[in-house]
C-alpha positions as CSV (number, residue, x, y, z in Angstrom):
1,X,-47.6,-23.5,-17.4
2,X,-49.2,-26.7,-15.9
3,X,-46.9,-29.5,-15.2
4,X,-46.5,-32.0,-18.1
5,X,-47.6,-35.6,-17.6
6,X,-44.1,-37.1,-17.0
7,X,-42.7,-38.9,-13.9
8,X,-41.7,-36.6,-11.3
9,X,-38.0,-36.4,-10.3
10,X,-37.3,-36.5,-6.5
11,X,-33.8,-35.5,-5.3
12,X,-32.9,-36.7,-1.9
13,X,-29.7,-35.6,-0.3
14,X,-28.2,-37.8,2.4
15,X,-30.0,-40.7,0.7
16,X,-27.9,-43.5,2.1
17,X,-28.6,-42.6,5.7
18,X,-31.5,-44.1,7.6
19,X,-34.1,-41.3,6.9
20,X,-32.9,-40.8,3.4
21,X,-33.0,-44.5,2.6
22,X,-36.5,-45.0,4.2
23,X,-37.8,-42.0,2.2
24,X,-36.4,-43.2,-1.1
25,X,-38.1,-46.6,-0.6
26,X,-41.4,-45.0,0.5
27,X,-41.4,-42.7,-2.6
28,X,-40.6,-45.7,-4.8
29,X,-43.6,-47.5,-3.2
30,X,-45.8,-44.6,-4.4
31,X,-44.8,-45.4,-8.0
32,X,-44.8,-41.9,-9.5
33,X,-41.2,-40.8,-8.9
34,X,-37.8,-41.3,-10.2
35,X,-35.0,-41.0,-7.7
36,X,-31.8,-39.0,-7.8
37,X,-30.0,-40.1,-4.5
38,X,-27.2,-37.9,-3.3
39,X,-24.5,-39.4,-1.0
40,X,-21.3,-38.2,0.5
41,X,-19.1,-41.1,1.3
42,X,-21.4,-44.3,1.3
43,X,-19.7,-47.3,0.0
44,X,-20.6,-49.1,-3.3
45,X,-22.0,-52.0,-1.1
46,X,-24.3,-49.6,0.7
47,X,-25.5,-48.0,-2.6
48,X,-26.1,-51.4,-4.2
49,X,-28.1,-52.5,-1.3
50,X,-30.3,-49.3,-1.4
51,X,-30.8,-49.7,-5.2
52,X,-31.8,-53.3,-4.8
53,X,-34.3,-52.4,-2.0
54,X,-35.9,-49.8,-4.2
55,X,-36.1,-52.0,-7.2
56,X,-37.6,-54.7,-5.1
57,X,-40.3,-52.3,-4.0
58,X,-40.9,-50.9,-7.6
59,X,-39.0,-52.3,-10.5
60,X,-40.1,-49.3,-12.7
61,X,-38.5,-46.6,-10.5
62,X,-35.4,-45.1,-12.1
63,X,-32.5,-44.7,-9.6
64,X,-29.1,-43.1,-9.9
65,X,-26.6,-42.0,-7.2
66,X,-24.6,-38.7,-7.3
67,X,-21.7,-38.1,-5.0
68,X,-21.1,-34.6,-3.6
69,X,-19.5,-32.8,-0.6
70,X,-22.3,-30.7,0.9
71,X,-19.7,-28.4,2.3
72,X,-18.5,-27.3,-1.0
73,X,-20.8,-25.0,-2.9
74,X,-19.2,-25.9,-6.3
75,X,-19.9,-29.5,-5.5
76,X,-23.4,-28.6,-4.8
77,X,-23.8,-26.8,-8.1
78,X,-22.3,-29.7,-9.9
79,X,-24.6,-32.1,-8.1
80,X,-27.7,-30.2,-9.4
81,X,-26.2,-30.1,-12.9
82,X,-25.5,-33.8,-13.0
83,X,-29.0,-34.6,-11.6
84,X,-30.8,-32.4,-14.3
85,X,-28.5,-33.6,-17.1
86,X,-29.5,-37.3,-16.3
87,X,-33.0,-36.9,-15.0
88,X,-34.3,-33.5,-16.1
89,X,-35.6,-30.8,-13.8
90,X,-36.2,-31.6,-10.1
91,X,-39.7,-31.5,-9.0
92,X,-39.4,-32.6,-5.4
93,X,-36.3,-31.7,-3.3
94,X,-35.9,-33.4,0.1
95,X,-32.9,-31.4,1.8
96,X,-31.9,-34.3,4.2
97,X,-28.2,-34.3,4.3
98,X,-27.0,-33.3,7.8
99,X,-24.1,-33.5,10.1
100,X,-23.1,-32.7,13.7
101,X,-19.4,-32.3,12.5
102,X,-18.3,-34.8,15.1
103,X,-19.5,-32.8,18.1
104,X,-22.2,-34.2,20.2
105,X,-23.6,-33.9,23.8
106,X,-22.0,-30.5,24.1
107,X,-22.4,-28.8,27.5
108,X,-20.3,-25.5,27.0
109,X,-20.2,-23.1,24.1
110,X,-16.5,-22.9,24.6
111,X,-16.2,-26.5,23.4
112,X,-17.2,-25.6,19.8
113,X,-14.8,-23.8,17.7
114,X,-16.4,-21.2,15.5
115,X,-15.2,-22.9,12.5
116,X,-17.5,-26.0,13.5
117,X,-20.5,-23.6,13.6
118,X,-19.6,-22.6,10.0
119,X,-19.1,-26.1,8.6
120,X,-22.3,-27.4,10.2
121,X,-24.4,-24.4,9.1
122,X,-22.9,-24.8,5.5
123,X,-23.8,-28.5,5.3
124,X,-27.2,-28.6,7.2
125,X,-28.6,-25.3,5.9
126,X,-26.8,-23.2,3.4
127,X,-26.1,-25.9,0.9
128,X,-29.8,-26.9,1.2
129,X,-30.8,-23.3,0.5
130,X,-28.4,-23.3,-2.6
131,X,-30.0,-26.5,-3.9
132,X,-33.5,-25.0,-3.4
133,X,-32.4,-21.8,-5.2
134,X,-31.2,-23.9,-8.2
135,X,-34.3,-26.1,-8.3
136,X,-36.9,-23.4,-7.7
137,X,-37.1,-21.7,-11.1
138,X,-38.3,-24.9,-12.8
139,X,-40.8,-25.6,-10.0
140,X,-42.3,-22.0,-10.4
141,X,-42.5,-22.3,-14.2
142,X,-44.5,-25.4,-14.1
143,X,-46.7,-24.4,-11.1
144,X,-45.6,-27.5,-9.1
145,X,-42.8,-28.2,-6.7
146,X,-42.2,-29.7,-3.3
147,X,-39.3,-28.6,-1.1
148,X,-38.9,-30.3,2.3
149,X,-36.1,-29.9,4.9
150,X,-35.2,-32.5,7.5
151,X,-34.9,-30.4,10.6
152,X,-34.8,-31.4,14.2
153,X,-36.6,-30.9,17.4
154,X,-33.3,-29.2,18.3
155,X,-34.4,-26.3,16.2
156,X,-37.1,-25.7,18.7
157,X,-35.6,-26.8,22.0
158,X,-31.9,-26.6,21.5
159,X,-31.8,-30.5,21.7
160,X,-28.9,-32.7,23.1
161,X,-26.4,-32.6,20.4
162,X,-24.9,-29.0,20.6
163,X,-25.4,-25.3,19.8
164,X,-23.8,-25.6,16.3
165,X,-26.4,-28.3,15.3
166,X,-29.4,-26.5,17.0
167,X,-28.6,-23.2,15.4
168,X,-28.4,-24.7,12.0
169,X,-31.6,-26.3,12.3
170,X,-33.4,-23.2,13.6
171,X,-32.1,-21.3,10.6
172,X,-33.9,-23.8,8.4
173,X,-37.3,-22.9,10.0
174,X,-36.8,-19.2,9.2
175,X,-36.0,-20.1,5.8
176,X,-39.0,-22.3,5.3
177,X,-41.4,-19.7,6.6
178,X,-40.1,-17.0,4.4
179,X,-39.9,-19.0,1.2
180,X,-43.3,-20.8,1.7
181,X,-45.1,-17.5,1.8
182,X,-43.2,-16.3,-1.2
183,X,-44.1,-19.2,-3.5
184,X,-47.4,-20.4,-2.1
185,X,-49.4,-19.2,-5.1
186,X,-46.9,-20.6,-7.5
187,X,-47.8,-24.3,-6.8
188,X,-44.8,-24.9,-4.6
189,X,-45.1,-26.1,-1.1
190,X,-42.2,-25.6,1.4
191,X,-42.1,-27.4,4.7
192,X,-39.9,-29.2,7.2
193,X,-40.1,-32.3,9.3
194,X,-38.5,-32.1,12.7
195,X,-37.6,-35.6,14.1
196,X,-36.2,-36.4,17.6
197,X,-34.1,-39.4,18.6
198,X,-34.5,-41.6,15.5
199,X,-32.9,-45.0,15.8
200,X,-30.6,-46.5,13.2
201,X,-29.3,-43.1,11.9
202,X,-25.9,-41.8,11.8
203,X,-26.7,-39.1,14.4
204,X,-28.1,-41.6,16.9
205,X,-26.2,-44.8,16.3
206,X,-27.7,-48.3,16.5
207,X,-31.1,-48.6,17.9
208,X,-30.1,-51.6,20.1
209,X,-27.2,-49.8,21.8
210,X,-27.7,-49.4,25.6
211,X,-26.9,-45.7,25.5
212,X,-29.3,-45.0,22.7
213,X,-32.0,-47.0,24.4
214,X,-31.6,-44.9,27.5
215,X,-32.4,-41.7,25.4
216,X,-35.6,-43.3,24.5
217,X,-36.8,-42.8,28.1
218,X,-36.7,-39.1,27.4
219,X,-39.8,-39.6,25.1
220,X,-43.4,-39.8,26.2
221,X,-43.9,-42.6,23.8
222,X,-41.0,-44.6,25.5
223,X,-39.2,-45.6,22.4
224,X,-37.0,-44.2,19.5
225,X,-38.6,-43.2,16.3
226,X,-38.2,-45.3,13.3
227,X,-36.8,-43.8,10.0
228,X,-39.9,-45.1,8.2
229,X,-42.0,-42.8,10.4
230,X,-40.2,-39.9,9.2
231,X,-40.4,-41.0,5.5
232,X,-44.2,-41.4,5.9
233,X,-44.4,-37.7,7.0
234,X,-42.2,-36.6,4.0
235,X,-44.5,-38.5,1.6
236,X,-47.5,-37.0,3.2
237,X,-45.8,-33.5,2.5
238,X,-45.1,-34.5,-1.1
239,X,-48.7,-35.6,-1.9
240,X,-50.7,-32.8,0.1
241,X,-50.7,-29.6,-1.8
242,X,-52.7,-27.8,1.0
243,X,-49.8,-28.3,3.5
244,X,-47.2,-25.6,3.4
245,X,-45.2,-23.2,5.6
246,X,-45.1,-26.0,8.3
247,X,-42.4,-27.4,10.6
248,X,-43.9,-30.7,11.8
249,X,-42.4,-32.4,14.7
250,X,-42.3,-36.1,14.5
251,X,-40.7,-36.6,18.0
252,X,-42.6,-39.1,20.2
253,X,-44.4,-36.3,22.1
254,X,-41.1,-34.7,23.2
255,X,-42.2,-31.0,22.5
256,X,-45.8,-29.8,22.5
257,X,-46.0,-27.3,19.6
């Protein structure tokens, strides 16, 4: 059946981080979406500040926060249940939650316990696939849906974080390509955005830190990316029904693909 004329529900995981926050505000600016915002451990102050920023952008946007540990599949299922109970079915899923599991700038495979590979993959990839699995039947039935993963240039190049992180992001790409072809004629698009060196995010740290600024020298554009630049790409993917089966790099020219 065709999609009913109701406000669309967007679920953003990791919504209180830099990219998640910027995407929530960008979607609020569009005016057509209510926002179910997942967080893992963000403080009440952080959540209140984001809610205020969204309401300042668009006072008609409905906003609610939902806590879940993305390493726990039962918690992920409960997250989906809580969101749909309060908002109704999810129309747009931005699988944005991610982690490096506390390991970065890894230079030896021996430095990463296999349990860290498992934990990182579970949070970055498998829980996102589970949420997709839970949201997809509604999208297919109404012949409209948007599924977007926040990947990384590390999924193409290996990156600078570590093998556990790169492997989890590369796995997202394979899933995007399989699912996109499977649902393309059902009104559902499936894509990923692959950032590199985005300032003011948990993964990178503060954009004004000297060490972070040195990393900007790796980029042809000579600066770190901004969370808002990733958010713009996500909104484009949401609005454009002819873009699917893509992993779009937003990386300052780091990797030509």
